[in-house]
GUNUDREN-124799 format. One line per field, with one value per residue (C-alpha): residue in three letters; residue number from 1; x, y, z. Coordinates in steps of 0.001 Angstrom, whole numbers, plus 500000, padded with zeros to 6 digits. Each point is the difference from the previous one (the first is absolute). Layout:
<rs>
res Ala_... .
n NUM_... .
x X_... .
y Y_... .
z Z_... .
</rs>
This chain:
<rs>
res Met_Gly_Leu_Pro_Gly_Ala_Leu_Pro_Val_Val_Asn_Ser_Lys_Val_Val_Glu_Phe_Ala_Val_Lys_Leu_Gly_Leu_Ala_Leu_Asn_Cys_Lys_Leu_Ser_Phe_Tyr_Ser_Lys_Phe_Asp_Arg_Lys_Gln_Tyr_Phe_Tyr_Pro_Asp_Leu_Pro_Lys_Gly_Tyr_Gln_Ile_Ser_Gln_Phe_Asp_Ile_Pro_Ile_Ala_Thr_Gly_Gly_Tyr_Leu_Asp_Val_Asp_Leu_Pro_Val_Glu_Phe_Gly_Gly_Gly_His_Arg_Arg_Phe_Gly_Ile_Thr_Arg_Val_His_Met_Glu_Glu_Asp_Ala_Gly_Lys_Leu_Leu_His_Ala_Asp_Asp_Gly_Glu_Tyr_Ser_Gln_Glu_Ile_Thr_Phe_Pro_Ile_Met_Leu_His_Trp_Phe_Ser_Ala_Leu_Leu_Thr_Leu_Leu_Tyr_Ala_Leu_Gln_Val_Asp_Leu_Asn_Arg_Ala_Gly_Val_Pro_Leu_Leu_Glu_Ile_Val_Ser_Glu_Pro_Asp_Met_Arg_Thr_Gly_Ile_Glu_Ala_Ala_Glu_Tyr_Ala_Ala_Glu_Leu_Gln_Arg_Leu_Val_Arg_Tyr_Leu_Gly_Val_Ser_Asn_Gly_Asn_Met_Gln_Glu_Gly_Ser_Leu_Arg_Cys_Asp_Val_Asn_Val_Ser_Ile_Arg_Pro_Val_Gly_Gln_Ser_Lys_Phe_Gly_Thr_Lys_Val_Glu_Ile_Lys_Asn_Leu_Asn_Ser_Phe_Ser_Ser_Ile_Asn_Arg_Ala_Ile_Asp_Phe_Glu_Ile_Ala_Arg_Gln_Ala_Leu_Leu_Tyr_Ser_Gln_Gly_Lys_Ala_Asp_Gln_Ile_Val_Gln_Glu_Thr_Arg_Leu_Trp_Glu_Glu_Gly_Ser_Gln_Lys_Thr_Val_Thr_Met_Arg_Lys_Lys_Glu_Gly_Leu_Ala_Asp_Tyr_Arg_Tyr_Phe_Pro_Glu_Pro_Asp_Leu_Pro_Glu_Val_Ile_Leu_Asn_Lys_Glu_Tyr_Val_Asp_Ser_Ile_Gln_Ser_Ser_Leu_Pro_Glu_Leu_Pro_Glu_Met_Lys_Arg_Arg_Arg_Tyr_Glu_Glu_Met_Gly_Leu_Ser_Met_Gln_Asp_Val_Leu_Phe_Leu_Ala_Asn_Asp_Ile_Asn_Val_Ala_Arg_Phe_Phe_Asp_Ala_Thr_Ile_Glu_Lys_Gly_Ala_Asp_Val_Lys_Leu_Ala_Ala_Asn_Trp_Ile_Met_Gly_Asp_Ile_Ala_Ala_Tyr_Met_Lys_Asn_Glu_Lys_Leu_Thr_Ile_Asn_Glu_Ile_Lys_Leu_Ser_Ala_Ala_Glu_Leu_Ala_Glu_Leu_Ile_Ala_Ser_Ile_Lys_Gly_Ala_Thr_Ile_Ser_Gly_Lys_Ile_Gly_Lys_Glu_Ile_Leu_Phe_Glu_Leu_Met_Ala_Lys_Gly_Gly_Thr_Val_Lys_Gly_Ile_Ile_Ile_Glu_Lys_Asp_Leu_Ile_Val_Asp_Pro_Ser_Glu_Ile_Glu_Lys_Met_Val_Asp_Lys_Val_Leu_Ser_Glu_Asn_Pro_Lys_Gln_Leu_Glu_Gln_Tyr_Arg_Gly_Gly_Lys_Thr_Lys_Leu_Gln_Gly_Asn_Glu_Asn_Ile_Glu_Arg_Gln_Gly_Lys_Ser_Arg_Ala_Ala_Glu_Gln_Asp_Pro_Phe_Arg_Glu_Ile_Lys_Cys_Glu_Lys_Leu_Asn_Val_Leu_Leu_Pro_Pro_Ala_Asp_Met_Glu_Ala_Gly_Thr_Pro_Gln_Ser_Arg_Lys_Val_Met_Val_Ile_Ala_Asp_Pro_Thr_Arg_Glu_Ser_Ala_Gly_Ala_Leu_Gln_Tyr_Ala_Leu_Ser_His_Val_Leu_Leu_Glu_Glu_Asp_Glu_Leu_Val_Leu_Leu_His_Val_Asp_Thr_Pro_Asn_Ser_Trp_Lys_Asn_Pro_Phe_Ile_Thr_Phe_Leu_Arg_Lys_Pro_Ser_Asn_Ser_Gln_Tyr_Thr_Thr_Pro_Ala_Ser_Leu_Ser_Ser_Ser_Ser_Glu_Gly_Ala_Ala_Ala_Pro_Gly_Gly_Glu_Asp_Phe_Leu_Glu_Glu_Met_Lys_Gln_Ala_Cys_Glu_Val_Ala_Lys_Pro_Lys_Leu_Arg_Val_His_Val_Glu_Lys_Val_His_Thr_Glu_Ser_Gly_Asn_Lys_Ala_Ala_Ile_Ile_Leu_Ser_Gln_Ser_Thr_Ala_His_Gly_Val_Asp_Leu_Leu_Ile_Ile_Gly_Gln_Arg_Arg_Ser_Leu_Ser_Asn_Ala_Ile_Leu_Gly_Tyr_Arg_Arg_Ala_Gly_Gly_Ser_Leu_Arg_Gly_Ser_Lys_Gly_Val_Asp_Thr_Ala_Glu_Tyr_Leu_Ile_Gln_Asn_Ser_Lys_Cys_Asn_Cys_Val_Gly_Val_Gln_Arg_Lys_Gly_Gln_Asn_Ala_Gly_Tyr_Leu_Leu_Asn_Thr_Lys_Thr_Tyr_Arg_Asn_Phe_Trp_Leu_Leu_Ala .
n 1_2_3_4_5_6_7_8_9_10_11_12_13_14_15_16_17_18_19_20_21_22_23_24_25_26_27_28_29_30_31_32_33_34_35_36_37_38_39_40_41_42_43_44_45_46_47_48_49_50_51_52_53_54_55_56_57_58_59_60_61_62_63_64_65_66_67_68_69_70_71_72_73_74_75_76_77_78_79_80_81_82_83_84_85_86_87_88_89_90_91_92_93_94_95_96_97_98_99_100_101_102_103_104_105_106_107_108_109_110_111_112_113_114_115_116_117_118_119_120_121_122_123_124_125_126_127_128_129_130_131_132_133_134_135_136_137_138_139_140_141_142_143_144_145_146_147_148_149_150_151_152_153_154_155_156_157_158_159_160_161_162_163_164_165_166_167_168_169_170_171_172_173_174_175_176_177_178_179_180_181_182_183_184_185_186_187_188_189_190_191_192_193_194_195_196_197_198_199_200_201_202_203_204_205_206_207_208_209_210_211_212_213_214_215_216_217_218_219_220_221_222_223_224_225_226_227_228_229_230_231_232_233_234_235_236_237_238_239_240_241_242_243_244_245_246_247_248_249_250_251_252_253_254_255_256_257_258_259_260_261_262_263_264_265_266_267_268_269_270_271_272_273_274_275_276_277_278_279_280_281_282_283_284_285_286_287_288_289_290_291_292_293_294_295_296_297_298_299_300_301_302_303_304_305_306_307_308_309_310_311_312_313_314_315_316_317_318_319_320_321_322_323_324_325_326_327_328_329_330_331_332_333_334_335_336_337_338_339_340_341_342_343_344_345_346_347_348_349_350_351_352_353_354_355_356_357_358_359_360_361_362_363_364_365_366_367_368_369_370_371_372_373_374_375_376_377_378_379_380_381_382_383_384_385_386_387_388_389_390_391_392_393_394_395_396_397_398_399_400_401_402_403_404_405_406_407_408_409_410_411_412_413_414_415_416_417_418_419_420_421_422_423_424_425_426_427_428_429_430_431_432_433_434_435_436_437_438_439_440_441_442_443_444_445_446_447_448_449_450_451_452_453_454_455_456_457_458_459_460_461_462_463_464_465_466_467_468_469_470_471_472_473_474_475_476_477_478_479_480_481_482_483_484_485_486_487_488_489_490_491_492_493_494_495_496_497_498_499_500_501_502_503_504_505_506_507_508_509_510_511_512_513_514_515_516_517_518_519_520_521_522_523_524_525_526_527_528_529_530_531_532_533_534_535_536_537_538_539_540_541_542_543_544_545_546_547_548_549_550_551_552_553_554_555_556_557_558_559_560_561_562_563_564_565_566_567_568_569_570_571_572_573_574_575_576_577_578_579_580_581_582_583_584_585_586_587_588_589_590_591_592_593_594_595_596_597_598_599_600_601_602_603_604_605_606_607_608_609_610_611_612_613_614_615_616_617_618_619_620_621_622_623_624_625_626_627_628_629_630_631_632_633_634_635_636_637_638_639_640_641_642_643_644_645_646_647_648_649_650_651_652_653_654_655_656_657_658_659_660_661_662_663_664_665 .
x 506099_497258_499516_497150_501961_502993_502150_503687_503073_503278_503333_502201_502625_498929_500175_503980_500387_498423_502797_502880_498749_499421_503789_501327_498104_501308_496695_498760_498391_496675_500213_496196_497908_495934_498377_496964_496980_500109_496254_499468_498261_501660_499619_503219_498896_497287_499550_499714_503606_503353_501859_503297_501618_499002_501468_502547_501960_502554_503054_500591_502070_502438_502586_501190_502961_500479_502679_498674_501654_502348_498112_497771_502077_501234_500269_498788_496554_498341_496493_497435_497864_496411_499516_499349_497052_498415_496697_497834_500191_497211_498552_501364_497595_500800_499734_499739_503441_498884_500307_496400_499273_497687_498953_497307_497181_497893_496751_497340_496167_496997_497767_496874_500526_504048_502458_503176_503132_499685_503258_497804_502615_503945_501552_502796_501995_500833_502761_500012_502118_502676_497603_500609_503561_502563_501516_502484_499005_503179_499273_502688_500161_499586_503624_500065_500122_499920_498865_503531_500729_496779_500650_503331_498654_497265_502908_502201_497138_499791_504147_499285_496597_501986_503676_497589_498153_496271_499188_500829_499330_498647_498045_498148_498521_498718_502932_500486_497588_500946_496650_501340_498977_500905_499528_501154_500241_501956_503094_499984_497083_500907_496179_499637_497101_497341_501564_498673_500542_500898_499821_500559_504252_501185_503923_502136_500081_496321_500539_502359_497645_497185_500645_502130_496470_498032_502673_499340_496253_499478_502856_497805_496756_501526_501587_496666_498211_498432_501682_496650_498773_503190_497975_501195_498876_501881_501187_501340_502926_498706_503331_498996_499164_502057_497854_497896_496530_497702_498465_498074_500065_502261_498172_501741_500461_496708_498391_501833_498775_502773_499556_502158_499864_498340_500309_504282_502074_502566_503476_502435_503858_503025_503325_501550_497596_501058_503886_499523_498968_502524_502822_498563_499957_502933_501445_497591_500487_501130_502888_501027_501166_501367_502353_499839_501417_502592_501343_500665_497091_498560_496252_499497_501453_498395_496232_499743_501891_497982_496747_499379_500677_500373_503165_501127_500574_501818_502248_500981_500690_502052_502300_499968_501611_503211_498566_501204_496801_500291_500259_497345_497750_500758_499638_496532_498715_501567_499885_498283_496960_500031_499647_497326_497879_499919_499028_498011_501227_500848_503714_498424_498792_503501_502071_503575_500936_501310_502972_500830_499752_502500_502156_499844_500784_502905_501004_500040_501911_502520_500655_498854_497339_499536_496706_498391_500437_498568_496681_499826_500327_497826_497454_499908_500323_496653_498247_501341_501883_503388_502788_502752_502627_498379_499712_503103_501691_497053_500610_504051_499533_503232_502213_503263_502475_502912_498386_498904_503282_501184_497574_501314_503325_499436_497968_502468_502495_498401_499369_503662_499512_496818_502228_502885_497892_498478_503728_500464_497191_497299_497348_497041_500985_497832_500830_499422_496122_501542_501819_497317_497554_502847_499814_496735_498942_502704_498671_496899_498949_500751_500588_503353_501720_499846_501557_502910_500100_500619_502271_502318_500088_500824_502965_501305_500004_504007_500511_501981_497055_498069_502222_500236_496118_498185_496485_497944_496544_497522_498543_496444_497473_496228_497700_497831_496545_496784_498220_499990_502005_502367_499556_500237_503549_501093_498690_501205_503515_500206_498779_501721_502755_501960_502253_501495_503191_498080_499190_496319_499645_496220_499339_496919_499520_497514_498466_496534_497916_501331_496661_497559_499032_497324_499960_503749_500784_500058_502346_500413_501454_503194_500405_501492_503297_502402_500585_503593_500037_502313_500952_498952_496771_499225_501242_498679_503682_497332_497978_495930_498078_497249_496920_498992_499227_501843_503359_499607_503530_500449_498266_501647_503066_498606_498691_504074_500714_497890_500808_503384_501508_503532_499136_501480_497651_499490_497141_500670_497008_500699_497128_499283_497784_500385_497857_503498_499519_501483_503250_500527_499794_502859_502381_499484_501147_503052_500818_499427_501850_496987_500916_496408_496980_496278_496403_496496_498132_496505_500785_496563_500402_504190_499717_497713_502266_503612_498827_501831_497820_501802_498938_496943_499428_497312_499745_498559_500980_502725_500738_501173_503140_499167_503172_500959_500821_501585_502337_500551_501618_501548_501414_503459_499433_497878_496220_497429_496091_497516_496363_496763_498271_498011_501677_501878_503451_503164_503516_501400_503508_501985_502018_502515_500940_498723_498780_496494_497438_497365_496233_498580_496782 .
y 525645_497859_503419_499065_498419_499841_497163_499284_500032_498205_502538_499096_501749_497623_496651_501449_501175_496683_497978_502643_499326_496618_499273_502306_497805_496813_498535_497588_501365_499148_500773_499194_501770_501662_502371_498710_502139_500518_500461_501663_503523_502684_503532_500583_497837_501246_497523_496899_498307_500462_498357_498016_496975_496776_496378_501263_502760_501429_499393_497396_498592_501965_501701_502988_500487_502468_501503_501045_503175_499594_501657_497588_497059_499739_497043_498639_499025_498079_500526_497791_501922_497952_502373_502875_500767_503034_501194_503264_502592_500754_503429_501560_500151_503384_499770_502752_501152_499492_496439_498772_497590_502471_503878_501335_501646_502026_501335_502151_498928_502330_497715_501114_503425_499549_499621_498072_498339_496466_497947_497730_497786_499185_500691_499186_502707_497834_500910_498328_501633_496681_498050_496894_501565_496819_498549_497147_498387_497951_497253_498591_496540_499825_500390_502884_499381_503926_502949_501658_496844_501215_503858_499080_497862_502483_502662_497675_499971_503605_500078_497461_501767_502846_498487_498829_503410_498140_502290_502532_497942_503109_498508_503651_500585_495964_499634_496725_498265_497385_497686_497303_496796_498401_497068_497669_496310_498944_498051_497106_500436_499773_501613_503747_501398_501361_503356_503509_502925_503409_503334_503805_499566_503211_499010_497841_500824_499398_496749_499048_501184_498983_496473_499506_501375_497344_496939_501487_499679_496642_498698_501776_498214_496734_499972_500915_497245_501875_498902_499611_504165_500397_500221_500761_503150_503455_502203_503829_501447_502685_502350_502480_496900_497829_496628_498171_500414_497379_501964_497021_495709_498660_498279_496658_499274_498618_503626_501210_497658_500625_499098_501159_503388_500043_503418_499339_497761_497767_500796_498627_500497_498792_499407_503005_502091_498815_500022_503480_500904_497906_501753_503768_498784_502668_498567_499327_500892_496713_499726_503629_499046_496876_501985_502864_496995_498878_503511_499703_501877_499754_498654_503571_501855_497439_500392_503684_500125_497448_501004_502962_499478_503545_499694_496785_501600_503230_497349_497874_503031_501566_496877_499781_503109_498829_500614_497884_497657_500759_503640_500206_498278_501932_503284_499083_498564_502584_503717_499536_498158_502184_503008_498384_499615_502966_501498_497782_499089_496850_499328_500549_503750_501030_501714_497747_497668_496399_501531_502183_498087_497825_502790_501690_496298_500068_503653_498864_496917_501780_502499_502799_501138_498980_497915_503314_501816_497226_500314_503025_499547_497406_502237_503134_497282_498310_503579_501478_497916_500570_498067_499255_501028_503372_500730_498687_502444_502803_499840_499395_496555_498425_498355_500553_497474_501915_502514_498090_498707_503519_500295_496788_500423_503588_498530_497046_503064_502044_496935_498827_497968_497561_499786_499287_497288_498597_499240_498384_497315_501664_499952_500930_503443_502218_502959_498338_501402_503380_499542_497912_503652_501963_498386_499545_503526_500942_497253_501053_496740_497993_496091_499827_501655_497648_497197_502279_500341_496563_499303_503149_498595_496456_501144_502149_496486_499052_496896_498499_500341_498352_496971_500128_499081_503174_498969_501366_498063_500572_497581_500588_498373_500267_498635_497305_499825_498531_503600_502688_502350_496788_499982_503646_499859_497530_501643_503691_498255_498238_503081_502932_498839_496000_499632_496937_500184_500241_497231_499632_498505_498964_499754_498372_500258_497442_500521_498009_502857_500305_498688_501091_503071_498824_503715_500586_496832_499721_497154_496161_498807_498096_496122_498161_502197_499800_503364_501083_500684_501483_498642_502755_500185_496592_496740_497515_499839_498813_503084_499684_498982_502333_498390_498525_501608_501743_501916_504166_500472_497878_501974_503551_497967_499275_503108_501739_497580_500664_503942_499961_496544_500759_501046_497836_499444_498211_498720_500202_499106_500044_498659_501558_499914_503730_502231_503169_499248_503171_499519_496336_501839_502870_497412_497166_503933_500343_496407_499823_503271_501568_503526_500730_498648_499711_499764_500120_501667_501882_502363_499269_496333_499813_498902_497021_498864_500293_499106_502612_502435_502177_498388_502225_501264_500204_498441_503658_503294_502156_497336_497233_499340_498133_498094_503454_501763_496914_499437_503526_499987_496635_499130_500227_499999_502098_499229_500124_499707_499910_500553_499264_502199_503223_499903_503146_500199_501205_499376_499712_500824_497246_502304_497596_498898_503404_497899_500360_497366_500429_499426_500183_500037 .
z 020115_498098_497586_497542_496781_501634_499373_501900_497562_500872_500616_498571_501798_503391_498365_499780_502990_501167_498125_501233_503902_499230_498985_502864_502579_498555_498902_497687_496604_498899_496225_499986_502264_500308_502197_502579_501151_503822_501444_502326_501357_501996_499395_498601_497495_497660_497814_502404_498289_499970_497150_500885_499871_501980_498949_497315_501070_497732_502593_502421_502779_500449_502845_501219_502455_502484_502004_503877_501327_502454_502477_500035_500035_496772_497781_496540_499795_496859_499190_498126_497345_499216_496870_498371_498077_497915_501053_499806_502935_502365_501189_503405_502901_502025_503419_502959_501481_503191_499799_498971_497656_498163_499628_501824_498263_502175_498806_501136_500506_501151_502588_500235_502544_500062_497920_501378_498291_500308_498498_496782_498777_499217_496926_497465_497891_497274_497428_496553_498060_499831_499455_497701_499805_499243_503324_500673_503032_501721_502179_502554_501886_503706_500472_502359_503844_501621_498832_498715_498026_498021_500248_498236_497634_498621_500448_497499_497884_499622_498692_497662_498179_500162_498369_497393_499580_500092_502755_502305_502914_501808_502562_500930_496431_500137_497285_502409_502605_502205_501208_502491_501075_504062_501268_503000_500864_503133_499920_498614_498022_496202_498712_500032_502104_499106_497550_500559_497310_501197_497763_500384_500186_498672_501401_500338_503445_500336_498614_502584_502686_498882_499542_503222_501834_498178_500862_503602_499893_498278_502450_502870_498936_499983_503722_500888_497824_497687_496647_498677_499968_497620_497052_496149_499673_498695_502659_499935_501144_502494_500156_502796_502407_498162_500306_497185_500133_498132_496408_498571_500032_497318_496892_499254_496240_498888_501097_497136_497321_497466_495942_497213_498976_496557_498862_499821_498218_501655_500299_497958_500576_496889_501482_498170_501875_503347_498797_498958_503212_502251_498145_500857_503521_502579_502820_501791_503797_501876_496980_500788_503583_499493_497620_502766_502355_497512_500425_503631_501196_503098_499730_501966_496895_497531_501288_499601_496712_498608_501665_497553_496414_498961_502870_498984_496390_501363_502107_496828_497788_502968_500128_495884_500584_501822_503498_502785_501277_503288_499852_497809_502082_502622_498984_498178_503303_501945_499151_496945_501795_502560_497978_497600_503034_501627_496345_499408_496285_498355_498233_496658_501368_501354_498165_500610_496687_500474_498150_502851_502727_498677_499248_504195_501184_497657_500378_503939_499716_498280_502621_497502_502691_503398_501047_501616_497510_498090_501846_498838_496812_499678_501954_497435_496747_501752_499771_497225_498132_497968_499930_502574_498106_499234_504085_501031_497659_500702_503481_500107_502227_498316_503007_499148_501424_499614_502099_502931_500080_500935_502359_502077_499556_501527_502978_500470_500274_502201_502456_500670_503595_498170_497499_502044_502064_496958_498437_503409_499131_502470_497141_501888_500788_502639_497908_496591_500124_499337_497599_498721_500987_498449_496904_499002_500345_497611_497677_499952_501955_496776_499804_498473_502823_502520_497304_499185_503733_500866_497058_500839_503875_498723_497435_503117_502189_500434_497968_503032_501837_497504_500144_503719_499822_501128_500820_496650_501216_502879_502296_500292_502369_499319_502788_498709_501264_498678_500097_497161_501384_499861_496364_499389_501446_497791_497343_500792_500300_497281_497536_501743_502340_498695_497163_498058_502549_503323_502474_501353_503538_500051_503622_502034_503521_500956_503422_501415_499424_495995_498540_502173_498617_496630_499113_499540_498490_496281_498810_501737_502680_499449_499209_502331_499989_502812_501611_501300_503658_501568_503461_501706_498670_500731_501336_497439_497185_497211_499653_500191_496637_498683_499183_496401_496769_497851_500637_499130_500676_496629_498736_500645_498837_496971_499334_500698_497328_497555_500388_500256_498823_501355_503096_503277_501973_503197_502391_503788_502410_503891_502477_503499_502593_501127_498545_499766_496211_499571_501837_498181_496694_501498_501340_496008_498167_502016_499958_496443_499801_497959_497881_499375_502292_497856_501975_499341_502711_500554_503036_501478_500070_499978_503894_499611_496712_500966_503819_501676_502740_503245_502715_501364_497057_497382_496974_498666_501301_501155_502698_497658_498159_496632_498052_497776_503410_501257_496528_500021_503281_500281_496107_498801_496125_497621_501047_497108_501462_497018_500566_497659_498069_501415_503613_501485_498573_501323_501531_502827_500949_502231_501833_501130_496638_498350_497302_498716_500448_497333_500108_496475_498685 .
</rs>
């Protein structure tokens, strides 16, 4: 602050943190570095200069690896680090809440025979409490091309300093601040254009939006032939108007008049000091993500768990107690994360311990309790604490398999007709849901009931029928289209319907209008694949080849192979010039002898997606007939319609076959 008689002193902790950060960023350390004076005048710098490092920073030439989120396309990026240097912080300028750069101060003055209120000047409020506090500045290479890449780079830096314990990284407190430099260049030009700095970025989303706005602003000036109006300056990001505005013209390096700081000695490191810090480094976010990937977790799981060091520690402690890796991840990312969000708590503030979560998972996996009861216990543990065993004993929640077996025997004895049909080989019983419903009401909806029931029914099958080849598997058909609804149908089939011994048919019916709606198409067109074309649909026996691109059917098939490696998967492609796609689906399901037909659809767009429309009927309204109604009226097998989340849910009864066509939300 330039107080009379006050001299600067090097903070030993900032040197330690600088070395730690330099090592974590894969930088080359300078065993000899020095401080310099950076001369400039600004209201937040009372003494007229800042102590910084100019030509010999403490760390140079590193890099930071970043995994982009799946929702932004995913992928791995490596961004270069130019330097890490130490300097002192300046004061903080306080701006008005209305977006002005200064706060307007109004003074009353007397002018001869009348008084008036006039605005005399604009003034800034300056907070100097942080002036002189040690600061670490990280300068990156110009490797980022979009706002989202820069925002994810900053977020990764936040994770890194939190893992290292260098800072809490809270942007709202000013513990982590970010200034960005934006320059653009025409395609083919190697030299970057004029650099523009942007300040007042207090969130990662602000970084993203400010960079994208500035890129668009400069590109517009280039396109209008006004490239000379892009000048080296500092601009502010206005959150309210979502734009950048000029703050001040940027000074060049010569204006700072750097020279060695006479009041501070050089910083000299030795190998023993650096080695001791190197050995104390924790497992860093990048290393942790790679380890989680090797455990078999998806990238979505990996990014969530490694994002917060406390969540990562809780997860690691849980699996160290013997918990299943995927189950532990699911519990933490699901019910535990939802509870923390609703209660506005961190994972360190809830009363659930990692050991008790591992015990809970083991109790459910060992069929001591059901998953539903497990959730009830989980919420009690998070809110009140305690132990899993204590709550189970206190509330008498232990599931006794022998008792459930007695219930199953009783239910089977009360349904002799259905049991006889099952013994005859009819495994898909119309009254099977009655057995299930009666059993569940008696077994208090315990998960082991279904397992024991299935075991009993399989034991009751006559051996002769087994030797004769009684079919135990089902043939399931999923309608495969390049739409989100179709992907949802396949996901539903893999997670809720298909067993390893089942057979899956992926049916794609291609029509001339299949690729004309970009709003519902999200996968790519099939590549040079020949479609099977029934003679009733086309006179060409060779079929029609689809335009080039990557085959989305192959992607769906690969997804099936990953989810259920033993599942038998067949791809069937049919091309037709007609628009009655629903009728073709039904004919193909009959020809294949399908037991279950699964289709993804939106109720309001199902006609357009599947090409069925009653003559004279509108697309919407009571006169229109959508695919659900068509399939209900004409299907001869069980049908499941999977809807996207948020749409109306319910079920319709097929009055001809007395089978339910389910619409799931």
